[in-house]
Residue, then its C-alpha position, 0 to 999 in steps of 0.5 A: m455184574t453181582t451186587t457183591e462184585n459192583e460194591s467191591l469196586p473203587r470209590w472216589s474219596v475227596s476227604d482230604v480237601h474237606e472233611s464234609l459239605d458241613s465242615r467248618g473248613f468248606r464253610d470257610a472256603m465257600e466264603l472266601m469264594v463270594a469274598d474273591a469274586s467281590r474282591l475280583e470285581s472291586l479290581f477290575d473296576e479299580l484299574d478300570i479293565r473294560a473296553i475304552p471309550e469308542g474314539t479314545t486311543p489306548v495308551v500302553d505304557a509301564e503302567t498299563g502292563r502293572r496293570l495287566d499283571r495284576t489282573i491277570s495274576e488275581f484273576n487266574a488265583v480266583v479261578a483256580r480256587t474257585e474250580i477246586l470247590e466246585a469239583y469236590v462238590y460236583a464230586t457228591v452230586a454227580t455220584d447221587t443227583r438227589d442229594e439236594k443239599a448238594q445241589a444247592l451248594l453246587s447252584e451257589i458256586e454257579v452264581v458266583g461263576s456267573r459273576i466271575s465270567p462277564l469279567l473275562a469279557r471285560l479282560a477280552d474288550f481291554v486286550c483287544d483295545h490294547d493290542v496284545d503284542a504292545l501289552c506283551a512288551v510291558s507285561g510279563e503275565a501278557r507274554d506268559h499267556v499270549g496265545p489265551l490273550m490272542r484268543l480274547a482279542e478275537r473273541s471280543s468282536h464277538q461279545m455284547s456290551e458290557e452290561l448285556e454280557g454281565l446280565y446274560a451271565e447272571l441270567s444262565t444260572t436260572g436259563a441254560s444251566a438249570w435247564g442242563r440240570l434238569q435234564s442231568d437230574v431226571t435222566s440220572q434218577l429214572t430207573t425201569e424194569v428190564r424183562l431179563p432171562d431170570g425175571p424182572r429187575q427194576l434197574p437205573m438207567p446207566a446199568v441199563r444202558g450198560m446191558a448194550t455189552d451183555a454177551d446175551a443177546t436176549v438180555r441186549r434185546a430186553a435192556y433196549d426194549a426197556e429202554m424204549d419204555a423209560w425214556p419217553r417218561v422223561a421226554t417232555a421235560c427234556a423237550a422242555a430243557m433242548n428248547a429253553i438251551k437251543g433258544e436261549a443260544n440262538t438268540v445269544n449267537r446272533r447278538r454276539f454277531w456269530n453267523s451260526p451255531l457251527d461258527a461259534s462251536l468252531y471259535a470255541n475249539s480253537v479249530s478253523r473252517a477249513t479244518f473243519d470242512a476237510m475233517q467233514s468231507a473226508i467223514v462222509a467219505s468213509l461212512p460206506d465203509f462203516r455201513r459195509w463193516m456194519r452189515v459184515k458184523a450183523s452177519l456175525h449176530g446171525h442176521d440177514g441184512a443190516l445190523p439192529w440197534w440193539d446189536l451195535m454195541a454187542p460182542l461176538p459170540v466168538a470170543d468172551n468179552a467179560i473182563s475183570w476189574d482188576d485184569s482191566v487195571t493190568l490191561v491198561r497199566d501194561a499198555f501204558g507202560s509200553f509208553s513211558p513209565n510215568l503213564a503207568g504210574l498213573v493207573d496206580r495213583a489213580i486206585t491208590e489215591s482214590w480218583m475214581d468212582v467206578p460202579p453203577r448205582e441209582g442216582k449217579v450220572g450216566g456215561a463217564f467223565c474225568m475232571p481236573f481236581v486239586d495240583d495234579r489230581s483228577l477225579v474219573l467217573l466211570n459206570w463199569s459194566g464188566s466188559v472189554e469196552s469198559a476197560q477201553t473207557t478206563a483208558h480214554e479217562l485216565g488219558h484224560a487224567y494224564h493230560n491233567t498231569q501236564l497241565a497242572g504247572r499251568t494258569p487256569l487262562q493257560k488250561r481253558v482247553p477246547m474239547a477237541l484238543a481235550e481229546t488228544a490224550s485220551i484216544f493217544c491212550e485208548t489206542l495204545v490199549v487196543e495196539a498192545q492187544l492186536t500185537r499178541l492176538s489172533g484168530a477168533e480173539r483179534l476179530a473180537l477186539l478189532d470188533v470192540d475197537l470198530q465199533g468205538a470208532n463207528q460210534v465216534v464216526v458215524d454216530i456223532h456224524s448223526r448227533f451233528l445232522f440233528e443238532t444242526e436241524v434243531f438249531a435251524r427250526r429252533q430259530r423259528r418255533t419250539l420243538g414237540v418231542n414227536e418232532l425231536n423224535e423224528i430228527m432224530l430218526q432222520a439223522q440216523n438214517d443219513a448216518y447209519g444208512d443200511g448198516l443199521d436196520q433202520s426199524t430199530a432206530h433209537p428216536h430217544m437218544w436225544v433224552l439221554k445224551p448230556h451233550y445236546y444240553g449245551s449252547h453248542f455243538y458238543n459232538w464233532p470234537y469227539t470225531y476230530g480227537l478220535l482221528f487227531g489221536l490215530g495221526l498222532f499214533a502213526q507220528y508216535h510209530r514213526d520215531p517213537e523217541r521224538f515224539r515221546s520227547g515232545y509229548d507232553d509239552l504239547l498236552s501242556r500247550a493244548g489250551m494256548n495254541t490253536a489246533e492247527e499250531l499244535g497239529a504243525a508241532f508234529g508236522i501235521d496239517v490238519t487243514s488238509n483232507d489228505f491228514w483225515t483221510a489217512s486217519l480213516d484209512v487206518l480204521r478201513a484197514r481193521m474193517s478189512e482185517y476184521s472182513t477177512l477174519a470173518k469169513t474164516l469162522 
């Protein structure tokens, strides 16, 4: 992609909310945020929203209901205003991590957030002590928030004392949050020389990473070599961040009475252990199928045996993988239109209302994300590389944006959507695009599309399994001591070996993946929910095919309730038992069928 093409791609605009970070309106909003936090703290004290003293009998009467109504209403209002302000500032930070003023403002917002989060812990204790059902009898807000309050009541047994929760929230801004920011800053600002066929070029890492999908094998290999040279330059800083974050998480999880970091992650995602175990069992059983597929893909790239790392995301040489931005927009819009006019219309809104920041550039964070903004509007960040994979990513992130439109009428407490369930709409929308293309393609073009789809599934099932194995081992070892760069590299290589097996040329495995993936720099597992989202999304798509009209009639409501129900409850709404191994196996069978067709088509070339 040329510099001119890059400059013509859409960039988001948030100037309609505040003219700039220096504007009077923005300064007023920052002052209001601080005042809001103080008022909310005073309100919680005034209404005595906290755990009741031990040995005290809780009283639930009309006055209790009025206290809770006022508390929930004010909490939601303050959080809503704060989240908009945070998104506004992060829109600058995400696209230019070198902007020190924006970074400082984001830090101010995080400090205020550290004052609000302990109040949620106090609300959890209050709700637990007074019984959710009893509170619903006297409080309209409780009835409207029964699902979230049930989750908060469950959380109460995994909290420290009020004083310690407050201290931890305050320290987190200089602890895990600051370390996570360090990883984001050093990796997004890193550049390296790539020895391309037409000469060396100094490029930001998102652009280098994007070359993994280049049609030219020499470019892919050059990008891989450049990564192997670049990431070690920031590995020491990232190892310090990893040790700090995982060490802090182990300490806090122990004090919150979690048996393991995974248990804390399952709670945070509203997924039961039975559901997780059923999914993991099906995933492990599918690994040999993915390994066989990788070896078939390797043969199409001229390799005898396993697939080298630099060809994991390589487009097949049998068809053109390049696509223009305009063509990708048309592709996504048309596929979305096959489901509903509202979904197709979202694509046009996102472009005309400047929701999207598309081109990669120096200082911009890597990867892609979608975050809610004002009302039903989202901000969508991409690092466009001009490939079919980029088009799929566009569909994925716009799926999140559609989900946000359905959550817009919910309160902040109602739309605290766990990550595993947040992937529902994104995977569904991505599948719409794949299915729309499969219906009209044959031969080499069909094989090329299956390749794009399966390499994405390979990432979400196999690579994310390697990330889960890596993080499990890091948490375990961090209980005893800190881990150095070489040890983290070794754990990463072992995890990739266990997940990819003989499908990957292990001599080319990527030991530095832990450096660059921001998902590792959080307190809990930020990996397996992606796999849950993919497989649950495939299951939903099967339900859509069985009865399109019935599915359409309930889909938007399902999305709007993703922060109010457990994973098991949402599955049951569509007749899905997510605790059953059979469900996860059936979803993986969809991918197995595509692998089988892929192998058959490959033999015809």
